[in-house]
C-alpha positions as CSV (number, residue, x, y, z in Angstrom):
1,X,16.2,35.0,-113.2
2,X,16.4,38.2,-111.6
3,X,16.4,38.1,-107.6
4,X,16.0,41.3,-105.5
5,X,17.7,41.3,-102.1
6,X,18.5,44.8,-99.5
7,X,21.8,46.6,-100.9
8,X,24.7,46.3,-98.4
9,X,28.3,48.0,-97.4
10,X,29.6,45.6,-99.9
11,X,27.6,47.0,-102.8
12,X,29.1,50.6,-102.3
13,X,31.7,50.3,-105.7
14,X,29.1,48.5,-107.7
15,X,26.5,51.1,-107.4
16,X,28.8,53.3,-107.8
17,X,29.6,52.0,-111.1
18,X,26.7,51.7,-112.3
19,X,25.3,55.0,-111.4
20,X,28.0,56.7,-113.8
21,X,27.1,54.4,-116.6
22,X,23.5,55.5,-116.3
23,X,23.6,59.4,-115.6
24,X,26.3,61.7,-116.6
25,X,29.0,62.6,-114.0
26,X,27.7,66.3,-113.1
27,X,24.2,63.8,-112.1
28,X,25.7,60.9,-111.2
29,X,26.2,60.2,-106.6
30,X,29.2,60.5,-105.2
31,X,31.0,57.7,-103.4
32,X,30.3,59.9,-100.3
33,X,26.6,60.4,-100.8
34,X,25.8,56.7,-101.4
35,X,27.9,55.8,-98.1
36,X,25.3,58.2,-96.6
37,X,22.3,56.4,-98.1
38,X,23.2,53.2,-97.6
39,X,23.8,54.2,-93.8
40,X,20.5,56.0,-93.2
41,X,17.5,54.0,-91.2
42,X,15.3,55.8,-93.5
43,X,16.5,54.6,-96.6
44,X,15.2,51.6,-98.5
45,X,18.1,50.4,-101.1
46,X,17.6,47.3,-103.4
47,X,19.8,45.7,-105.7
48,X,18.4,43.6,-108.6
49,X,20.7,40.4,-109.4
50,X,21.0,37.8,-112.0
51,X,23.9,35.0,-111.7
52,X,25.7,37.5,-109.5
53,X,25.9,40.2,-111.8
54,X,24.4,43.5,-110.8
55,X,21.5,44.3,-112.9
56,X,20.3,47.4,-111.3
57,X,19.3,49.1,-108.0
58,X,16.7,51.2,-106.4
59,X,17.2,53.7,-103.5
60,X,14.0,55.7,-101.7
61,X,14.0,57.6,-98.6
62,X,11.1,57.7,-96.1
63,X,10.1,61.6,-95.7
64,X,7.5,63.5,-94.1
65,X,5.3,66.2,-95.2
66,X,2.3,68.0,-94.2
67,X,2.2,65.5,-91.9
68,X,2.2,62.6,-93.9
69,X,4.5,59.8,-94.3
70,X,5.6,59.4,-97.9
71,X,8.7,58.2,-100.0
72,X,11.1,59.7,-102.0
73,X,12.7,58.1,-104.9
74,X,16.6,58.6,-104.7
75,X,17.5,57.1,-108.2
76,X,16.8,54.1,-109.9
77,X,19.7,52.4,-112.4
78,X,19.1,49.6,-114.7
79,X,22.2,49.0,-116.2
80,X,22.3,49.0,-120.2
81,X,21.9,44.9,-120.8
82,X,19.3,44.6,-118.3
83,X,17.2,47.4,-119.8
84,X,13.3,46.3,-120.8
85,X,13.2,43.2,-119.1
86,X,11.2,44.0,-116.1
87,X,14.2,45.2,-113.8
88,X,13.0,48.8,-113.3
89,X,9.4,47.7,-112.6
90,X,10.3,45.1,-110.5
91,X,12.8,47.2,-108.5
92,X,9.9,49.9,-108.5
93,X,7.3,46.9,-107.3
94,X,9.4,46.1,-104.4
95,X,10.2,49.7,-103.1
96,X,6.2,51.0,-103.3
97,X,5.5,47.5,-101.5
98,X,8.0,48.3,-98.6
99,X,6.7,51.8,-98.5
100,X,3.0,50.7,-98.3
101,X,4.0,48.3,-95.3
102,X,5.6,51.6,-93.7
103,X,2.2,53.1,-94.0
104,X,3.4,55.8,-96.5
105,X,0.8,57.6,-98.4
106,X,2.6,58.4,-101.2
107,X,5.9,57.9,-103.2
108,X,7.4,61.0,-104.9
109,X,10.0,61.6,-107.8
110,X,12.0,64.1,-110.3
111,X,13.0,63.3,-113.4
112,X,14.6,65.5,-116.2
113,X,12.0,67.0,-118.1
114,X,13.6,66.2,-121.3
115,X,13.8,62.4,-120.2
116,X,10.5,61.1,-122.3
117,X,11.3,57.6,-121.5
118,X,11.4,57.3,-118.0
119,X,8.3,59.8,-117.6
120,X,6.5,56.9,-119.9
121,X,7.7,54.4,-117.6
122,X,6.8,56.3,-114.2
123,X,3.5,57.1,-115.8
124,X,2.8,53.3,-116.9
125,X,3.4,52.7,-112.9
126,X,0.8,55.3,-111.5
127,X,2.9,58.3,-111.3
128,X,1.6,61.6,-112.4
129,X,3.2,65.0,-112.7
130,X,2.4,67.5,-109.8
131,X,5.1,70.4,-110.8
132,X,8.4,71.0,-112.1
133,X,11.3,72.6,-110.6
134,X,13.6,74.8,-112.7
135,X,17.3,74.2,-112.8
136,X,17.2,71.3,-111.0
137,X,20.0,69.2,-113.2
138,X,23.3,70.8,-114.1
139,X,23.0,72.7,-117.2
140,X,19.9,74.5,-116.1
141,X,17.6,71.6,-116.9
142,X,14.5,71.4,-115.1
143,X,12.6,68.9,-113.5
144,X,9.5,67.2,-113.4
145,X,7.7,66.2,-110.1
146,X,5.8,63.3,-110.1
147,X,3.7,61.5,-107.6
148,X,2.1,58.5,-106.9
149,X,-0.6,57.5,-104.2
150,X,-0.3,54.5,-102.2
151,X,-3.1,51.6,-101.9
152,X,-5.1,52.9,-98.6
153,X,-3.6,55.9,-97.7
154,X,-6.5,58.2,-99.0
155,X,-4.6,61.2,-98.8
156,X,-3.3,63.6,-101.6
157,X,-0.4,65.5,-99.2
158,X,3.2,65.5,-100.5
């Protein structure tokens, strides 16, 4: 059974390694970036485990845009052996729940314009495309920006 918990300093090597499995080296986060994310008081870092094995993780940050508190999904990684088992949805649901409790109005993320599988996953969670960032990823690959308005927020900022 998959169990969720907050990520801690001891998880750093596993997060770093899994990120390199999930994303090309030029996109994956560095150890330094992971350390900074885990130390930040604005970050929600969740780990999914099964029998002590790292199944996946999600990292999000609280942000303020146009006077509204929101959340930015920094990354979500699911190990190949755990894909299509609901781990990503479980992680995203937990991040969303925590952001709602923090009174965030929206969640936002970027996804590679050619990653149709991820776009479909985010759409199934209620995210909608709101824009595009040219050359966001290495190799001049564009990013699609997606946003989800959170329950009870009643606002469209962010």
